[in-house]
All heavy atoms as an XYZ file, in Angstrom:
885
protein
N       0.841     -1.172      0.000
C       0.000      0.000      0.000
C       0.890      1.241      0.000
O       2.001      1.220      0.484
C      -0.932     -0.031      1.203
C      -1.930     -1.183      1.142
S      -3.250     -1.198      2.373
C      -2.381     -0.996      3.887
N       0.327      2.298     -0.542
C       1.105      3.517     -0.716
C       0.735      4.615      0.278
O       1.412      5.623      0.362
C       0.930      4.039     -2.146
C       1.397      3.034     -3.171
C       0.501      2.167     -3.797
C       2.744      2.914     -3.484
C       0.932      1.230     -4.725
C       3.188      1.990     -4.408
C       2.275      1.147     -5.019
O       2.710      0.218     -5.917
N      -0.356      4.435      0.992
C      -0.798      5.445      1.948
C      -0.953      4.822      3.330
O      -0.821      3.613      3.491
C      -2.142      6.049      1.503
O      -3.161      5.055      1.541
N      -1.221      5.677      4.291
C      -1.507      5.219      5.648
C      -2.904      5.713      6.016
O      -3.445      6.627      5.381
C      -0.503      5.789      6.662
O      -0.645      7.217      6.682
C       0.931      5.406      6.302
N      -3.460      5.128      7.048
C      -4.789      5.541      7.488
C      -4.772      7.004      7.941
O      -5.701      7.759      7.638
C      -5.293      4.636      8.614
C      -6.710      4.960      9.030
C      -7.767      4.795      8.134
C      -6.993      5.441     10.299
C      -9.071      5.100      8.493
C      -8.298      5.745     10.669
C      -9.326      5.573      9.765
O     -10.615      5.869     10.124
N      -3.704      7.428      8.611
C      -3.600      8.831      9.049
C      -3.579      9.784      7.855
O      -4.239     10.819      7.866
C      -2.364      9.043      9.913
C      -2.497      8.402     11.272
O      -3.610      8.156     11.740
N      -1.372      8.115     11.901
N      -2.813      9.444      6.826
C      -2.767     10.275      5.621
C      -4.131     10.300      4.950
O      -4.582     11.349      4.482
C      -1.704      9.764      4.654
C      -1.583     10.534      3.341
C      -1.137     11.969      3.608
C      -0.623      9.846      2.408
N      -4.780      9.152      4.896
C      -6.113      9.069      4.302
C      -7.070     10.029      5.017
O      -7.814     10.770      4.374
C      -6.627      7.629      4.380
C      -8.072      7.471      4.000
C      -8.482      7.604      2.679
C      -9.033      7.211      4.970
C      -9.815      7.484      2.340
C     -10.365      7.077      4.633
C     -10.750      7.216      3.310
O     -12.080      7.089      2.978
N      -7.029     10.046      6.338
C      -7.883     10.956      7.110
C      -7.501     12.418      6.870
O      -8.370     13.275      6.762
C      -7.807     10.629      8.594
C      -8.524      9.344      8.953
C      -8.477      9.073     10.441
O      -7.424      9.159     11.065
N      -9.622      8.738     11.006
N      -6.203     12.694      6.778
C      -5.739     14.063      6.500
C      -6.231     14.547      5.145
O      -6.457     15.741      4.949
C      -4.217     14.132      6.546
C      -3.636     14.010      7.932
C      -2.121     13.897      7.918
O      -1.487     14.212      6.884
O      -1.554     13.491      8.951
N      -6.383     13.624      4.199
C      -6.886     13.972      2.860
C      -8.410     14.048      2.820
O      -8.988     14.157      1.753
C      -6.388     12.954      1.825
C      -4.958     13.197      1.428
O      -4.389     14.234      1.719
N      -4.359     12.234      0.757
N      -9.057     13.943      3.972
C     -10.505     14.075      4.024
C     -11.261     12.765      3.996
O     -12.483     12.750      3.877
N     -10.561     11.649      4.098
C     -11.205     10.339      4.076
C     -12.091     10.125      5.289
O     -11.754     10.548      6.392
N     -13.214      9.458      5.088
C     -14.179      9.276      6.168
C     -14.438      7.816      6.523
O     -15.221      7.543      7.430
C     -15.529      9.927      5.797
O     -16.006      9.343      4.571
C     -15.369     11.431      5.617
N     -13.807      6.894      5.838
C     -14.017      5.475      6.138
C     -13.376      5.110      7.474
O     -12.386      5.718      7.876
C     -13.392      4.590      5.053
C     -14.010      4.642      3.659
C     -13.193      3.778      2.712
C     -15.453      4.180      3.690
N     -13.929      4.085      8.120
C     -13.260      3.587      9.320
C     -12.032      2.796      8.893
O     -11.865      2.465      7.718
C     -14.209      2.736     10.175
C     -14.736      1.522      9.436
O     -13.910      0.734      8.920
O     -15.963      1.357      9.363
N     -11.170      2.477      9.842
C      -9.888      1.865      9.516
C     -10.042      0.491      8.861
O      -9.278      0.143      7.965
C      -9.003      1.761     10.756
C      -7.580      1.401     10.418
C      -6.614      1.670     11.545
O      -7.023      2.014     12.644
N      -5.337      1.530     11.284
N     -11.020     -0.281      9.273
C     -11.226     -1.614      8.698
C     -11.545     -1.519      7.201
O     -10.941     -2.217      6.391
C     -12.358     -2.322      9.433
C     -12.674     -3.694      8.892
C     -13.836     -4.324      9.611
C     -14.193     -5.655      8.970
N     -15.414     -6.228      9.554
N     -12.480     -0.638      6.847
C     -12.844     -0.488      5.439
C     -11.723      0.174      4.637
O     -11.518     -0.134      3.468
C     -14.155      0.282      5.301
C     -15.337     -0.512      5.744
N     -15.947     -0.319      6.956
C     -15.981     -1.538      5.147
C     -16.929     -1.172      7.078
N     -16.970     -1.945      6.002
N     -11.007      1.080      5.296
C      -9.847      1.685      4.640
C      -8.848      0.599      4.231
O      -8.362      0.592      3.102
C      -9.162      2.701      5.562
C      -7.739      2.980      5.146
C      -7.459      3.861      4.112
C      -6.668      2.318      5.758
C      -6.153      4.081      3.700
C      -5.368      2.543      5.358
C      -5.117      3.416      4.330
O      -3.823      3.625      3.908
N      -8.534     -0.309      5.142
C      -7.553     -1.371      4.865
C      -7.977     -2.220      3.664
O      -7.160     -2.548      2.798
C      -7.372     -2.273      6.092
C      -6.673     -1.615      7.248
C      -5.204     -1.345      6.977
O      -4.577     -1.968      6.133
N      -4.647     -0.385      7.683
N      -9.249     -2.578      3.615
C      -9.758     -3.407      2.517
C      -9.631     -2.672      1.184
O      -9.119     -3.225      0.203
C     -11.225     -3.807      2.791
C     -11.298     -4.747      3.990
C     -11.855     -4.445      1.556
C     -12.699     -4.950      4.537
N     -10.088     -1.428      1.150
C     -10.064     -0.679     -0.105
C      -8.668     -0.192     -0.472
O      -8.348     -0.061     -1.653
C     -11.053      0.485     -0.044
C     -12.523      0.060      0.000
C     -13.435      1.270      0.098
C     -12.888     -0.783     -1.204
N      -7.814      0.050      0.517
C      -6.438      0.452      0.222
C      -5.696     -0.678     -0.484
O      -4.902     -0.442     -1.394
C      -5.708      0.851      1.497
N      -5.966     -1.892     -0.080
C      -5.344     -3.049     -0.731
C      -5.803     -3.152     -2.183
O      -4.997     -3.355     -3.091
C      -5.700     -4.314      0.040
C      -4.948     -5.524     -0.394
C      -5.235     -6.694      0.532
C      -4.449     -7.913      0.131
N      -4.710     -9.048      1.023
N      -7.107     -2.954     -2.419
C      -7.626     -2.976     -3.792
C      -7.045     -1.834     -4.612
O      -6.676     -2.018     -5.777
C      -9.151     -2.874     -3.787
C      -9.840     -4.113     -3.296
C     -11.351     -3.945     -3.324
C     -12.032     -5.184     -2.771
N     -13.498     -5.059     -2.783
N      -6.967     -0.655     -3.997
C      -6.422      0.512     -4.700
C      -4.951      0.288     -5.069
O      -4.517      0.654     -6.164
C      -6.569      1.766     -3.843
N      -4.195     -0.326     -4.177
C      -2.785     -0.612     -4.464
C      -2.656     -1.584     -5.629
O      -1.786     -1.426     -6.489
C      -2.088     -1.167     -3.220
N      -3.543     -2.585     -5.679
C      -3.536     -3.521     -6.809
C      -3.849     -2.792     -8.115
O      -3.235     -3.059     -9.150
C      -4.542     -4.649     -6.602
C      -4.139     -5.682     -5.579
C      -5.079     -6.253     -4.729
C      -2.824     -6.113     -5.454
C      -4.718     -7.208     -3.789
C      -2.452     -7.062     -4.523
C      -3.409     -7.605     -3.694
O      -3.049     -8.549     -2.770
N      -4.805     -1.873     -8.057
C      -5.150     -1.100     -9.253
C      -3.955     -0.264     -9.697
O      -3.618     -0.232    -10.886
C      -6.379     -0.203     -8.992
C      -7.636     -1.066     -8.844
C      -6.554      0.830    -10.106
C      -8.861     -0.303     -8.372
N      -3.294      0.404     -8.750
C      -2.129      1.216     -9.089
C      -1.025      0.368     -9.717
O      -0.429      0.757    -10.717
C      -1.599      1.938     -7.848
C      -2.438      3.106     -7.356
C      -1.938      3.591     -6.004
C      -2.406      4.235     -8.366
N      -0.765     -0.780     -9.129
C       0.280     -1.656     -9.671
C      -0.095     -2.147    -11.070
O       0.750     -2.190    -11.965
C       0.525     -2.842     -8.738
C       1.191     -2.429     -7.439
O       1.790     -1.338     -7.381
O       1.091     -3.198     -6.464
N      -1.346     -2.488    -11.257
C      -1.804     -2.982    -12.559
C      -1.747     -1.885    -13.616
O      -1.220     -2.088    -14.711
C      -3.234     -3.526    -12.439
C      -3.789     -3.992    -13.733
N      -4.560     -3.180    -14.534
C      -3.693     -5.182    -14.371
C      -4.903     -3.849    -15.621
N      -4.397     -5.069    -15.541
N      -2.296     -0.736    -13.290
C      -2.385      0.344    -14.273
C      -1.034      0.962    -14.618
O      -0.879      1.546    -15.682
C      -3.348      1.429    -13.789
C      -4.782      0.965    -13.702
C      -5.369      0.564    -15.045
O      -5.065      1.225    -16.059
O      -6.134     -0.413    -15.076
N      -0.062      0.845    -13.720
C       1.276      1.373    -14.004
C       2.218      0.271    -14.486
O       3.406      0.517    -14.648
C       1.895      2.049    -12.757
O       2.041      1.081    -11.723
C       1.055      3.216    -12.299
N       1.673     -0.910    -14.689
C       2.462     -2.065    -15.138
C       3.637     -2.321    -14.200
O       4.752     -2.602    -14.631
C       2.929     -1.864    -16.571
C       1.808     -1.776    -17.554
S       2.426     -1.570    -19.217
C       0.928     -1.129    -20.052
N       3.387     -2.172    -12.902
C       4.397     -2.436    -11.891
C       5.350     -1.292    -11.621
O       6.178     -1.367    -10.715
N       5.244     -0.224    -12.383
C       6.179      0.897    -12.220
C       5.966      1.647    -10.909
O       6.889      2.284    -10.417
C       6.067      1.841    -13.408
C       6.520      1.179    -14.706
C       6.348      2.074    -15.875
N       7.364      3.124    -15.815
C       7.307      4.232    -16.528
N       6.309      4.449    -17.343
N       8.260      5.128    -16.429
N       4.765      1.577    -10.348
C       4.506      2.276     -9.083
C       5.371      1.694     -7.967
O       5.881      2.430     -7.124
C       3.028      2.176     -8.715
N       5.536      0.384     -7.965
C       6.345     -0.267     -6.924
C       7.789      0.187     -6.951
O       8.455      0.252     -5.924
C       6.291     -1.787     -7.083
C       5.028     -2.394     -6.522
C       5.003     -3.880     -6.744
N       4.335     -4.061     -8.033
C       4.617     -5.008     -8.900
N       5.547     -5.878     -8.657
N       3.957     -5.093    -10.031
N       8.293      0.488     -8.137
C       9.691      0.879     -8.297
C       9.852      2.373     -8.552
O      10.898      2.815     -9.006
C      10.308      0.102     -9.466
C      10.243     -1.400     -9.257
O      10.401     -1.838     -8.102
O      10.008     -2.123    -10.243
N       8.815      3.139     -8.255
C       8.841      4.577     -8.536
C       9.876      5.286     -7.661
O      10.146      4.864     -6.533
C       7.466      5.178     -8.283
N      10.449      6.358     -8.192
C      11.417      7.121     -7.392
C      10.724      7.775     -6.192
O       9.506      7.951     -6.174
C      11.941      8.174     -8.376
C      10.929      8.244     -9.466
C      10.260      6.917     -9.522
N      11.517      8.142     -5.214
C      10.999      8.752     -3.994
C      10.197     10.021     -4.280
O       9.276     10.351     -3.530
C      12.154      9.059     -3.036
N      10.500     10.698     -5.370
C       9.779     11.932     -5.714
C       8.308     11.673     -6.032
O       7.501     12.605     -6.042
C      10.452     12.621     -6.907
O      10.416     11.776     -8.049
N       7.943     10.413     -6.264
C       6.549     10.065     -6.580
C       5.791      9.501     -5.377
O       4.601      9.193     -5.479
C       6.513      9.048     -7.726
C       6.922      9.604     -9.078
S       5.860     10.953     -9.634
C       4.341     10.090     -9.969
N       6.440      9.374     -4.227
C       5.805      8.753     -3.057
C       4.545      9.499     -2.623
O       3.509      8.884     -2.352
C       6.794      8.652     -1.907
N       4.630     10.815     -2.566
C       3.469     11.601     -2.127
C       2.333     11.508     -3.144
O       1.162     11.360     -2.780
C       3.861     13.061     -1.912
C       2.736     13.896     -1.343
C       3.152     15.331     -1.045
O       4.356     15.645     -1.122
O       2.254     16.117     -0.734
N       2.666     11.581     -4.419
C       1.646     11.483     -5.467
C       0.969     10.112     -5.445
O      -0.249     10.008     -5.604
C       2.267     11.748     -6.837
N       1.745      9.059     -5.238
C       1.173      7.718     -5.149
C       0.249      7.580     -3.948
O      -0.834      6.990     -4.051
C       2.286      6.666     -5.087
C       2.934      6.314     -6.418
C       4.259      5.605     -6.200
C       1.995      5.479     -7.257
N       0.658      8.130     -2.819
C      -0.174      8.066     -1.617
C      -1.473      8.844     -1.816
O      -2.559      8.357     -1.475
C       0.593      8.599     -0.416
N      -1.380     10.036     -2.392
C      -2.578     10.838     -2.639
C      -3.492     10.162     -3.654
O      -4.718     10.177     -3.507
C      -2.197     12.237     -3.130
C      -1.579     13.094     -2.038
O      -1.732     12.752     -0.842
O      -0.937     14.107     -2.385
N      -2.912      9.567     -4.673
C      -3.692      8.850     -5.678
C      -4.418      7.672     -5.042
O      -5.595      7.433     -5.311
C      -2.789      8.383     -6.812
S      -3.697      7.646     -8.188
N      -3.724      6.938     -4.191
C      -4.358      5.802     -3.524
C      -5.522      6.276     -2.659
O      -6.586      5.649     -2.656
C      -3.349      5.037     -2.681
C      -3.945      3.794     -2.043
C      -2.926      2.989     -1.278
O      -2.617      3.372     -0.128
O      -2.437      1.995     -1.833
N      -5.362      7.378     -1.951
C      -6.452      7.921     -1.126
C      -7.655      8.288     -1.995
O      -8.803      8.007     -1.625
C      -5.974      9.132     -0.334
S      -4.786      8.737      0.969
N      -7.403      8.916     -3.128
C      -8.495      9.283     -4.040
C      -9.177      8.028     -4.593
O     -10.402      7.981     -4.720
C      -7.963     10.151     -5.177
N      -8.381      7.014     -4.913
C      -8.944      5.747     -5.401
C      -9.806      5.079     -4.333
O     -10.868      4.527     -4.640
C      -7.818      4.788     -5.796
C      -7.335      4.848     -7.233
C      -6.101      3.972     -7.405
C      -8.408      4.437     -8.192
N      -9.360      5.121     -3.095
C     -10.111      4.514     -1.997
C     -11.496      5.151     -1.896
O     -12.509      4.449     -1.815
C      -9.343      4.638     -0.670
C      -8.113      3.742     -0.686
C     -10.239      4.305      0.518
C      -7.111      4.036      0.415
N     -11.536      6.478     -1.926
C     -12.829      7.159     -1.849
C     -13.703      6.833     -3.059
O     -14.909      6.621     -2.918
C     -12.635      8.671     -1.727
C     -12.206      9.089     -0.333
O     -12.480      8.336      0.631
O     -11.598     10.168     -0.200
N     -13.102      6.789     -4.238
C     -13.870      6.469     -5.438
C     -14.407      5.038     -5.378
O     -15.557      4.784     -5.734
C     -13.001      6.664     -6.680
N     -13.594      4.112     -4.914
C     -14.050      2.730     -4.778
C     -15.168      2.623     -3.741
O     -16.134      1.880     -3.932
C     -12.884      1.819     -4.381
C     -11.825      1.570     -5.452
C     -10.608      0.876     -4.850
C     -12.405      0.764     -6.600
N     -15.051      3.372     -2.659
C     -16.081      3.355     -1.614
C     -17.412      3.879     -2.146
O     -18.472      3.446     -1.699
C     -15.631      4.189     -0.410
N     -17.352      4.793     -3.111
C     -18.566      5.353     -3.707
C     -19.103      4.485     -4.845
O     -20.115      4.817     -5.453
C     -18.290      6.769     -4.217
C     -17.981      7.756     -3.103
C     -17.515      9.104     -3.627
O     -17.529      9.318     -4.857
O     -17.133      9.940     -2.798
N     -18.404      3.394     -5.150
C     -18.872      2.476     -6.184
C     -18.433      2.816     -7.590
O     -18.953      2.274     -8.557
N     -17.462      3.717     -7.727
C     -16.955      4.057     -9.057
C     -16.057      2.938     -9.603
O     -15.550      2.118     -8.862
C     -16.162      5.362     -9.006
C     -16.995      6.546     -8.633
N     -17.988      7.058     -9.430
C     -16.996      7.301     -7.519
C     -18.553      8.080     -8.833
N     -17.971      8.250     -7.662
N     -15.877      2.952    -10.897
C     -14.988      2.043    -11.624
C     -15.509      0.607    -11.687
O     -14.770     -0.305    -11.995
C     -13.559      2.043    -11.065
C     -13.023      3.412    -10.810
C     -12.379      3.714     -9.637
C     -13.170      4.415    -11.752
C     -11.885      4.977     -9.397
C     -12.690      5.682    -11.519
C     -12.039      5.958    -10.343
N     -16.766      0.406    -11.401
C     -17.360     -0.919    -11.569
C     -17.908     -0.980    -12.989
O     -18.789     -0.211    -13.359
C     -18.479     -1.144    -10.564
N     -17.367     -1.868    -13.782
C     -17.807     -1.988    -15.166
C     -19.284     -2.355    -15.207
O     -19.734     -3.266    -14.536
C     -16.980     -3.044    -15.891
N     -20.028     -1.613    -15.989
C     -21.463     -1.829    -16.152
C     -22.205     -1.808    -14.827
O     -23.161     -2.544    -14.622
C     -21.740     -3.141    -16.893
C     -21.207     -3.102    -18.310
O     -21.238     -2.018    -18.916
O     -20.766     -4.138    -18.801
N     -21.765     -0.965    -13.924
C     -22.404     -0.870    -12.614
C     -23.528      0.145    -12.613
O     -23.676      0.955    -13.520
N     -24.340      0.109    -11.585
C     -25.426      1.062    -11.442
C     -24.835      2.389    -10.991
O     -24.133      2.464     -9.994
C     -26.468      0.564    -10.415
C     -27.530      1.633    -10.179
C     -27.105     -0.719    -10.899
N     -25.098      3.432    -11.749
C     -24.588      4.753    -11.426
C     -25.581      5.500    -10.543
O     -25.198      6.185     -9.615
C     -24.330      5.525    -12.705
C     -23.653      6.859    -12.501
C     -23.344      7.511    -13.824
O     -23.935      7.200    -14.849
N     -22.393      8.420    -13.813
N     -26.867      5.386    -10.845
C     -27.890      6.004    -10.003
C     -29.140      5.135    -10.041
O     -29.342      4.357    -10.969
C     -28.208      7.424    -10.479
O     -28.789      7.386    -11.763
N     -29.963      5.301     -9.023
C     -31.139      4.444     -8.885
C     -32.245      5.248     -8.228
O     -32.005      6.000     -7.299
C     -30.773      3.233     -8.013
C     -31.861      2.226     -7.872
C     -32.051      1.266     -8.848
C     -32.705      2.243     -6.782
C     -33.041      0.331     -8.724
C     -33.708      1.311     -6.653
C     -33.883      0.351     -7.633
N     -33.464      5.123     -8.703
C     -34.613      5.800     -8.126
C     -35.690      4.758     -7.900
O     -36.158      4.127     -8.839
C     -35.095      6.897     -9.069
C     -36.280      7.648     -8.530
O     -36.929      7.228     -7.575
N     -36.565      8.773     -9.163
N     -36.108      4.568     -6.684
C     -37.037      3.491     -6.347
C     -38.490      3.856     -6.586
O     -39.310      3.009     -6.878
C     -36.831      3.075     -4.885
C     -37.529      1.782     -4.560
O     -37.892      1.041     -5.454
N     -37.703      1.520     -3.281
N     -38.837      5.118     -6.472
C     -40.238      5.536     -6.550
C     -40.875      5.157     -7.879
O     -41.915      4.519     -7.923
C     -40.337      7.036     -6.303
C     -41.762      7.500     -6.123
O     -42.608      6.690     -5.712
O     -42.010      8.683     -6.398
N     -40.261      5.563     -8.963
C     -40.794      5.235    -10.282
C     -39.909      4.243    -11.009
O     -39.980      4.096    -12.219
N     -39.076      3.546    -10.292
C     -38.052      2.631    -10.787
C     -37.315      3.204    -11.981
O     -37.712      3.078    -13.123
C     -38.599      1.255    -11.138
C     -37.458      0.334    -11.535
C     -36.643     -0.217    -10.578
C     -37.173      0.087    -12.873
C     -35.585     -1.026    -10.932
C     -36.110     -0.720    -13.237
C     -35.324     -1.276    -12.247
O     -34.273     -2.057    -12.597
N     -36.251      3.851    -11.697
C     -35.360      4.401    -12.696
C     -33.948      3.951    -12.354
O     -33.557      3.964    -11.200
C     -35.453      5.927    -12.670
O     -34.503      6.481    -13.526
N     -33.208      3.546    -13.344
C     -31.859      3.040    -13.115
C     -30.947      3.542    -14.217
O     -31.296      3.466    -15.383
C     -31.915      1.509    -13.127
C     -30.672      0.828    -12.677
C     -30.870     -0.680    -12.617
O     -31.411     -1.192    -11.632
O     -30.473     -1.325    -13.597
N     -29.797      4.066    -13.846
C     -28.810      4.518    -14.815
C     -27.554      3.681    -14.635
O     -27.044      3.558    -13.531
C     -28.469      6.007    -14.599
O     -29.673      6.762    -14.646
C     -27.502      6.503    -15.652
N     -27.081      3.116    -15.715
C     -25.897      2.260    -15.647
C     -24.693      2.950    -16.263
O     -24.820      3.736    -17.191
C     -26.148      0.932    -16.346
C     -27.204      0.122    -15.659
C     -27.174     -1.321    -16.135
N     -27.944     -2.136    -15.233
C     -27.438     -2.845    -14.249
N     -26.154     -2.831    -14.023
N     -28.207     -3.580    -13.471
N     -23.535      2.627    -15.735
C     -22.276      3.133    -16.262
C     -21.693      2.084    -17.200
O     -21.581      0.915    -16.835
C     -21.275      3.384    -15.119
O     -21.822      4.371    -14.262
C     -19.952      3.863    -15.643
N     -21.314      2.499    -18.369
C     -20.688      1.583    -19.314
C     -19.232      1.361    -18.925
O     -18.609      2.216    -18.292
C     -20.773      2.140    -20.729
N     -18.705      0.216    -19.282
C     -17.309     -0.103    -18.962
C     -16.361      0.939    -19.542
O     -15.372      1.309    -18.916
C     -16.967     -1.493    -19.487
N     -16.683      1.447    -20.725
C     -15.834      2.443    -21.378
C     -15.785      3.730    -20.550
O     -14.720      4.320    -20.367
C     -16.374      2.727    -22.779
C     -15.522      3.650    -23.599
C     -16.092      3.802    -25.003
C     -15.244      4.721    -25.831
N     -15.792      4.880    -27.183
N     -16.927      4.174    -20.038
C     -16.971      5.377    -19.208
C     -16.230      5.168    -17.897
O     -15.520      6.045    -17.417
C     -18.420      5.759    -18.903
C     -19.199      6.221    -20.112
C     -20.687      6.339    -19.821
O     -21.141      5.826    -18.782
O     -21.378      6.942    -20.641
N     -16.399      3.996    -17.321
C     -15.734      3.670    -16.064
C     -14.221      3.675    -16.239
O     -13.480      4.201    -15.415
C     -16.216      2.300    -15.571
O     -15.601      1.970    -14.365
N     -13.762      3.095    -17.321
C     -12.328      3.024    -17.618
C     -11.757      4.429    -17.837
O     -10.673      4.759    -17.371
C     -12.119      2.165    -18.858
C     -10.696      1.934    -19.199
C     -10.199      0.722    -18.458
N      -8.807      0.533    -18.805
C      -7.851      0.418    -17.910
N      -8.143      0.393    -16.645
N      -6.621      0.289    -18.272
N     -12.508      5.268    -18.545
C     -12.064      6.638    -18.799
C     -11.968      7.425    -17.495
O     -11.033      8.213    -17.300
C     -13.009      7.333    -19.772
N     -12.914      7.222    -16.588
C     -12.886      7.917    -15.301
C     -11.677      7.478    -14.476
O     -11.019      8.301    -13.834
C     -14.176      7.653    -14.535
N     -11.369      6.187    -14.505
C     -10.202      5.680    -13.786
C      -8.927      6.278    -14.358
O      -8.063      6.761    -13.621
C     -10.150      4.151    -13.846
C      -8.892      3.501    -13.271
C      -8.747      3.816    -11.783
C      -8.918      1.999    -13.504
N      -8.802      6.275    -15.664
C      -7.600      6.836    -16.296
C      -7.443      8.321    -15.991
O      -6.335      8.808    -15.781
C      -7.637      6.608    -17.797
C      -7.374      5.179    -18.171
C      -7.336      5.004    -19.654
N      -7.048      3.621    -19.992
C      -7.100      3.151    -21.207
N      -7.420      3.937    -22.214
N      -6.823      1.891    -21.437
N      -8.556      9.032    -15.958
C      -8.516     10.458    -15.644
C      -8.014     10.689    -14.220
O      -7.179     11.564    -13.977
C      -9.905     11.064    -15.826
O      -9.914     12.413    -15.448
N      -8.519      9.908    -13.279
C      -8.077     10.034    -11.888
C      -6.587      9.726    -11.772
O      -5.838     10.470    -11.144
C      -8.881      9.103    -10.985
C      -8.600      9.258     -9.493
C      -9.877      9.045     -8.708
C      -7.542      8.322     -9.011
N      -6.146      8.662    -12.392
C      -4.734      8.284    -12.328
C      -3.846      9.350    -12.964
O      -2.775      9.663    -12.435
C      -4.517      6.935    -13.014
C      -5.177      5.722    -12.364
C      -5.001      4.490    -13.245
C      -4.636      5.477    -10.975
N      -4.288      9.908    -14.068
C      -3.487     10.918    -14.766
C      -3.308     12.173    -13.929
O      -2.293     12.870    -14.045
C      -4.133     11.259    -16.102
N      -4.273     12.485    -13.063
C      -4.165     13.654    -12.189
C      -2.973     13.554    -11.256
O      -2.385     14.553    -10.877
C      -5.427     13.787    -11.338
C      -6.322     14.897    -11.789
C      -7.523     15.022    -10.913
N      -8.547     14.141    -11.465
C      -9.487     13.548    -10.767
N      -9.570     13.722     -9.478
N     -10.358     12.772    -11.364
N      -2.621     12.342    -10.867
C      -1.580     12.155     -9.852
C      -0.280     11.537    -10.374
O       0.769     11.775     -9.804
C      -2.105     11.237     -8.734
C      -3.249     11.812     -7.956
C      -4.564     11.504     -8.289
C      -3.027     12.662     -6.883
C      -5.628     12.029     -7.569
C      -4.078     13.195     -6.158
C      -5.377     12.873     -6.514
O      -6.428     13.399     -5.804
N      -0.343     10.735    -11.391
C       0.801      9.882    -11.731
C       1.556     10.256    -12.997
O       2.230      9.419    -13.587
C       0.323      8.422    -11.837
C      -0.373      7.872    -10.601
C      -0.750      6.413    -10.819
C       0.500      8.018     -9.371
N       1.477     11.511    -13.411
C       2.210     11.891    -14.620
C       3.312     12.914    -14.377
O       4.135     13.136    -15.247
C       1.235     12.443    -15.689
O       0.463     13.490    -15.123
C       0.314     11.341    -16.200
N       3.359     13.518    -13.192
C       4.387     14.519    -12.886
C       4.917     14.267    -11.485
O       4.119     14.036    -10.578
C       3.797     15.945    -12.980
C       4.802     16.996    -12.563
C       3.273     16.230    -14.368
N       6.185     14.282    -11.212
C       7.306     14.571    -12.103
C       7.730     13.390    -12.973
O       8.478     13.553    -13.915
C       8.425     14.950    -11.136
C       8.141     14.206     -9.889
C       6.637     14.116     -9.821
N       7.255     12.186    -12.673
C       7.578     11.019    -13.493
C       6.265     10.435    -14.000
O       5.329     10.237    -13.236
C       8.332      9.946    -12.661
C       8.590      8.702    -13.481
C       9.627     10.510    -12.111
N       6.199     10.159    -15.301
C       4.986      9.584    -15.867
C       4.984      8.077    -15.625
O       5.667      7.330    -16.309
C       4.890      9.880    -17.358
C       3.588      9.390    -17.961
O       2.769      8.771    -17.285
N       3.411      9.658    -19.235
N       4.214      7.644    -14.642
C       4.130      6.215    -14.335
C       3.119      5.494    -15.214
O       3.011      4.271    -15.158
C       3.758      6.010    -12.860
C       4.769      6.524    -11.845
C       4.263      6.281    -10.433
C       6.118      5.860    -12.043
N       2.381      6.241    -16.011
C       1.372      5.624    -16.869
C       1.887      5.351    -18.269
O       1.181      4.809    -19.097
C       0.127      6.516    -16.946
C      -0.563      6.766    -15.617
C      -1.723      7.730    -15.793
C      -1.034      5.470    -14.998
N       3.120      5.732    -18.534
C       3.694      5.513    -19.857
C       4.502      4.234    -19.896
O       5.009      3.758    -18.887
N       4.597      3.648    -21.060
C       5.387      2.424    -21.229
C       5.985      2.457    -22.635
O       5.265      2.583    -23.613
C       4.508      1.189    -21.073
C       5.258     -0.096    -21.170
C       6.068     -0.519    -20.139
C       5.178     -0.875    -22.314
C       6.776     -1.711    -20.214
C       5.888     -2.060    -22.410
C       6.678     -2.482    -21.359
N       7.264      2.345    -22.699
C       7.925      2.318    -24.012
C       7.737      3.601    -24.802
O       7.650      3.557    -26.003
N       7.613      4.718    -24.088
C       7.469      5.988    -24.785
C       6.033      6.354    -25.124
O       5.777      7.402    -25.659
N       5.082      5.482    -24.849
C       3.689      5.763    -25.168
C       2.911      5.920    -23.873
O       3.016      5.092    -22.982
C       3.086      4.630    -25.989
C       3.811      4.381    -27.258
N       3.724      5.213    -28.335
C       4.686      3.409    -27.607
C       4.487      4.767    -29.315
N       5.074      3.671    -28.892
N       2.139      6.957    -23.761
C       1.332      7.180    -22.561
C      -0.028      6.518    -22.720
O      -0.624      6.537    -23.781
C       1.160      8.671    -22.301
N      -0.506      5.916    -21.651
C      -1.809      5.264    -21.660
C      -2.851      6.148    -20.991
O      -3.671      5.673    -20.246
C      -1.735      3.920    -20.922
C      -0.866      2.931    -21.633
C       0.351      2.570    -21.121
C      -1.284      2.373    -22.819
C       1.152      1.671    -21.766
C      -0.492      1.465    -23.481
C       0.726      1.111    -22.956
N      -2.779      7.425    -21.219
C      -3.690      8.359    -20.552
C      -4.804      8.712    -21.478
O      -4.682      8.849    -22.625
C      -2.943      9.629    -20.105
C      -3.832     10.490    -19.254
C      -1.689      9.277    -19.353
């Protein structure tokens, strides 16, 4: 994991520590996957950005974002349901990652090509 529970709270996180631990582990897996392992070997100058990105991912995961074909909104009175397409979910994830992981080192690039 790239963040701590104290840092998560300092960034405005509201989850209890148990749920933070569960989602932080998932967020770390996402970071490792999306950076093709480069996050694990990132220079020290990226430590703060990685921690902040993980905190943002934790909150987004807690809100149900990035679930492919997931329910985005729901209205029970007249039964209305809005679904998020996998393409939209993927774009939102990439946008969040790009906010944190491209400066000073682009962790989203591979072989000279950026996946942003």
